[in-house]
Phi, psi and omega in degrees: 000317180295323179295320179296318179295320178295319178295318179297316180297319180295318179296318180296318179297319178295321179295316179297317178298320179295317179297320179296318178296318178298319180298314179297323180295316179296322178296321180293318180296319184284337183067032186279346185303316180296317179295319181298321178298317179297315179301316182299310183296311183300314186279330172294320177299312179299319181297317181294314182292323177297319177297321176300321177296321177298317180297316180294320177299320178295320179296315180297321180284352177076022182230081179275060177276117182305318182293319180293316180296318177299315181295315182292316182295311180292327176299317178294318180296316180293320178299318177295323179295314180296315179298317181295321181299306183291322179296313181293318182296312182295320181294313181293318181296318180294316182294316182286327175296321178297317181294323179294319178297320177296320179292319177299319180294320182289322183266349182059043177223162178264121183259011178300131178064018176276174178300319180296318179295314180296320179297321179296318180293318177298319181297316180297317181292318180297314179299320181294318180296316179295319178299324182283319187282329186298315178290327178295317178298314180298318180294315181298316179296318182295331186261006180307317179302328180285338173294317176298323181292321178301322180274007175078015182280328175221159179279168186297321182293319177298319178297322179298310180297316181295323180293318177297317177299319179297319180296316180296320177295319179298317178295322177298317179295320177299320178296318177296322178296318177297319179297323178293322178296316182288337181082009180197168174051047179297321180295319180300311182294319180294320178292322182295314181292320179293321179299323178300319177293319180294320178297317177300316180295318180294321177296318177296321177296320177299316178295322179298316178294321183295320185262359180272000000 
């Protein structure tokens, strides 16, 4: 019985390893890694800045309720994630289907269920998943201080300040990541992404003063 279980486990591990190898191969063939990085950065940036907008809106409205901010922020992040998933998947699937049809026409062959076809489908799904998860991740990280506030560990105002600080640090890290991808000007990219957050915050502060 133990030998049978060992054989089954070994077979399952080999199958998983084979599937993982195939997945990596399809990603390499499709060249989706570069596109996935762009999707991640763009949508994580959008998620962080949108969360900053939610915080500023709550401040202007005079209601720094941790539960309301968590619900509104995560609601916005999830909405962006769902929208991003379908938008990215449909866009990538349409673009890659067009390229496959052009290739079929040029080569006079059917590429259905070929390596190129499978790679295109994997690429579209991978890009969509990354597009969906990145704003949700950015929003969740940005709102961590309000989770502490809900449990009474810190007050709402402290959570507000800490959340803004978290967002600015997150934007700084995204800028450093962009600089690493480009291979140069890491400081420029980090300052640019952080500046976007600061401009949003200053604009919100102006509105707060205007309507208070």
